[in-house]
N, C-alpha and C positions, 0 to 999 in steps of 0.2 A: 603534355605528357599523358600517358595512359594511366588508367587506374592502377595496373599492375606494377607501376613504377613506385608506388607508395605502399608501406604497411597499412593494413586496414585499420581505421579508427572505428572502434565499436561504440555503440550508444552508451552502455553502462556495464563495462566488463568487471570481473572480480579484481580486487585491489588488496593483496595479501601484505602482511607486515613482517616482522622478524620473529614473532613469538608462537605462531601457530604450530610450527614444527615441534617446539618444546613439548607442548601439551600432547601432540599426536605421538611423539617418541615415548614419552612417559606412559601413555596408556598402552602402547604395544610392548614396553619393557615389563610393565606390570600385568600383561595379558588381559587388560580391561577393554577388550574388543567386542565383548557382548553388549546388548543394547544399553544397559544402564551402567553407571559407574561414577567416579569422582568428577571427571569433567561435566557430566550432565548435571550433577547437583551444583558444581561451581558456576556453570553457565546460568542456571536459573538464579542463583544468588546474585550474580552480576547483574542480571536484568532487574531484579528487585531493588538492588542498591541504585541502579541509574534511574528508574522510573518512579521509586518511591511506593510502588504497589507491593502488598504484602506477600502474595503468593504468585509464582510463575511456574508454567509447565512447558517444557520444551518439547516440541513435536516435529513431525516430518515435514510439515508445510503449513503456511499461513491459512490455506484453505481448511485443513484439519482442525486448526484452531477456531475458525469461524463456525465450523460444523459442531464441534463440542460446545462452543459459546452459546450458540442458538438452542441446543438442547438443554443447556443449563438454564436458559430463560424459558424453557417450558414449550419452545415450538415444536408442534406436531401436525399430523395430517389434518388438513382443512383450514388451518390458520393462515393468517396473513402477516407478512413482515414487510415494513416500509423500507425502502432501499433507494439510494441515488441511482439514476440511470447512467450517469457519466462515471463509470468506473470499470475496471477489468472484471470479466465474467465470473472470476472466482469469488468475488463478493456475494453474488446471487446464487450461484449453483448450489451451495450448501442449504439454502432455503427449501430448494426442490428435493434435496436428498431427504429432507425430513417430511416430505409430503405437503408442505406449505406453499403458499403463493406469494411471490414478490409483488409489491405494489411500487412502482417507480415514481420518483420525484425528480423534478428538473433542478438545474443548477441556478445559482446567481453568478453574474458576470464578474464579480471582484474576485472571490477566491476559487471560483469554478466548482465549488462543493454544493451540497444540498441547500437549496433555497428555504430559509425558515418560513417565508410567507406561503410557498407552495406546500410546505409540510403542514402548516396550519390548515390550509385549504383541503389537503387530503384527509386529515384527521377529522375535520368537520363533516366532510362528505361520507367517510366511512361510518361515522356516528349516525348520520341520517339514515344510513342503510342497515343500522344495528350491526356493524361489523367492527368490532374492536381489534385493531392489530395486536398481535402477541408481542412484537418487538420491533425496534427501530435500528437499522444498521446505519451509522454515519462513517463516511470515508474522509480522510484527509489526502486527496488526490495529489500526486506528485510531491508528497511531503509538505503540502500547504495546510495549515490548520483550518478547518471549517469555521463558521461563525458559532462557536460552541455555546457561548453564553445564551444566545437566542434559541438555538436549537434545544438545548438541554431544558430550557424553560418551558418550551412548547411540550416536550416530551413529558415533563413532570405534571404539567396542567392536564394532559389527557392520559396520564397514568400508564405510559408505555416505556418499559425498560430499554436501556440502550446498549447495544454492542458497538464498540469503537473499533472500527477497522483502520488501524494505523500501520497496515502492512508496509506502505512507502514512506512512513513518517517517523521512523525511529531517529531520536536527536532533535526533533521539532518540539516546540513548546507554545502553550497558550497561557497568558498571563503568568508566566514564570514556571508553569506546571507542565510535566512531561505529557505529551500526547500519548494515548493509549491508557491513561490513568483516570479518565473522567467518567467512562461508561461503567456499568455494572460489571462487564467484562471488556477486555481489550485484547487486540490481536497485533502481532508483528510478523513480517516475513523476513526470512534469511535466505531467500532464493539467490541465485548466482548473480542476478543483475541488481540487487538492492545495495544500499548504502553500506552495509556490512553483509557477509554472508557466511553460511555453514555449508556451502555447496547446494544443499537444499534444505529447507526447514523453516520452522516458524514457532511462535511463542504465544501462549494463552496467559493473560494476567488478570487477576481479581483480588479483591481485599476479602472475599468470602471464604473462609477456611473450609467450610463444608463443600462449597462448590468446587474448590481446588481439588479436594480429595475425591470427590465424585468424578471429575473430568480426568483425573489421574488413573482412577480405576477404568473408566471407559477406554481410555487410550492404551490400555495394556490388557484388551480382551476382557475386561470386567471379570476377572477371576474371583471367585468367592474365597473366604479365609477357611481353606480345608486342606487336607494332606494331599488330595488329588485335585484334578482339574474339574471344578464344578463352576457353572455359570448360570446365575439367575437373571442377568441383565444382558442386553446386546452390547457388545464392545467392539473395539476396532484395534487395529495394529498401527498406532499412530505416533508411537514414541520416537523422538530423535536418538540417534545412535551416539555412544559415549565417544566414539572417534570424532565424528562430526562436531559434536559439542566442544571438542578440544579447539577445532578451528574457531568456534564462536567465542571461546574464552579469549584466544589470542586476538580477535578482532575487537572485542569490546572495549579494550584499552585505547583503541584508535578512533572511537567514535566522535569525540570532539573535533579532533583533527580533520576527520573526513567530512564532517559537516562544514567546518570552516572552509575546506577547499571547495566544496560544491557550491557554497554561497559565492565564493570569489569568482568560480567559473561562470555562474549566472550574471554577476555584476560586470565581468569582463565582456561578455557577449553583449549585455545592454549598452555598455559603454561604447564599444567598437562598431556596432551595427546601428546606433542610433542615427537617425536622419535618413535612413533608407526609405524610399517612398512606400508607404503601406505596410511597413513592417513594424510591429511592437511586440514587447515580450509580457508575459504573464505566467501564472495569475499573481494577484496582488495580496500582500499580506493584510489580514484584518487587523483591527485595533487590538493590541496585546498579543498578536501572533507572530511567531518566528519559525519561518520555514526551514527545513533542512535543504531545500532545492535539489531534491533528489534527481530531477531532470530538468534542464533548461528547455523552455518551451516559448515558441514564437507564434505570433498570429499574422496573417496577411489579409489585408483589407481590399476586397475587389473594388471598391470605389476608387482606390488610390494606385493600384497596381495591376497588371495583367498577369503577373506571376502567380501561379497556384502552388499549394503545398505539394501536390504530387509532382509538378514540374521541378520544384526545388529538390524534393527527394531524389528523383532520378538523376538530376544534375549533380548532386552531391555523390551519388553511386559512381559516377565517372571519374570522381577523385578518390574513389575507394574509402568513401566516408558513409558509415551508416547513419541514418535518421529514421524517425517512425512517425506516422500519423498519431494524433491525440487518439485516446480510447474511442472506439466506435460506441456510441450509446447504446445501453442494453435494450431499450425500447425499440431500437432499429434492427435488433438482431432476430434472425428467423426463429431462433430457439424460444425467444420470448415475445412472439408476434401478437399473442392474445392477452397479454398481460395489462392490467390497468396502468395508466401513465398520467400523471399531473403535470401540465405543461410540456415542455419539450423543445421549445424554440431556442432556448439559450444554449443548452448543451449540443443540440444539432448544429447550430451556427458555429459553435467552438470546434466541434469535430471537422466541419467543413473547411475551417480557415487555419487550423493549427498544425504545427510539426514540432517534434522533439529533437533537439540537436545533441551531439555526443557530450556527455556529462561526467564521464568517469573521473574519480578523484585522482587518478595516476596521470591524467593528461598534463602535457608539457605546454610551456608558451608556444613552442613550435607547432604543436598539435592544434592548439587554439587559433593560432594565426592562419594555419591551413584551412581550417573550417570557415573562418570569417572571410578569408580570401575567396574561397569557393562560392560562399553565399553572395558576396558582392559582385562577383562576375556575371551573375544572372540579372542583375538590376542595371538599368540605364545609369550612366554616370551623371 
């Protein structure tokens, strides 16, 4: 059969429920289509209730949340910010928005997230150079908790505040606590491909009331308390709209169900494709960690199979199935060619060998069987 004989299976499409329209209709009926309104307030309260963090600020992207979070941590021109190399570029771009420089850290092979040993190596090396990093960004890649206990201990030892990039990890936990709630500030994304979506959007969370108020001001053009438009600080147009927040409110009630489904999809792939030569799944949950399995990822071992991730990706395309390489490490990006890097072998190897399979929570058993059948067809019997 040709690819056009099938409906396309996307990697991680939006999955709406029954209640989003209720919030949207109410906002339109009440004429709350301006940027702020009851949906925005309610969405922020929902985030606080779910994560256990005291303050939430709904924004137009996760990138905006990282930008404001780094500014809260005092990042500015000439500073350094430690950051994993194995992540989406939006983790590191806000560092450069503020005139600072990222310093990249390799992954460890279990969770695929920042390696605590490499982190210590980097901090010791920066200290020898009399360069104290202003902040540390930790990422929970593909919804997988990083080794938080070890990383937070190293950060505390060296006096570096932590921004927790949980953009892909809403609904995941570590030692029973919601990811995003461990750092001085935390960040979530509600982009269209995430486990929940507001079409486009993000959230910044913090337990610091003063920081929450400052970030809220910056996100609304930093307007002073005056009857006219007066501005003493640099601000941004970063707030999420009341309409899109309504979608978020409708989605929040679905989170536990969506996490359950994504975890089931990962387990299904793992079960049905086990035994394929050179094919394995990852990353692996750390002790105490529970991933939301936002995307199901596989690895191919060139010592055991001649099939490459790109061959598999192109083969899946002939079945009208979207798949995607793992994130290309940032230290390999032309944009960051001159940036310091500690290690690099682990995340480079993962990028070379990995592929993400369709993982949307609306996938049917038929959809899953179609993907698995297409994967098997490329491997010798």
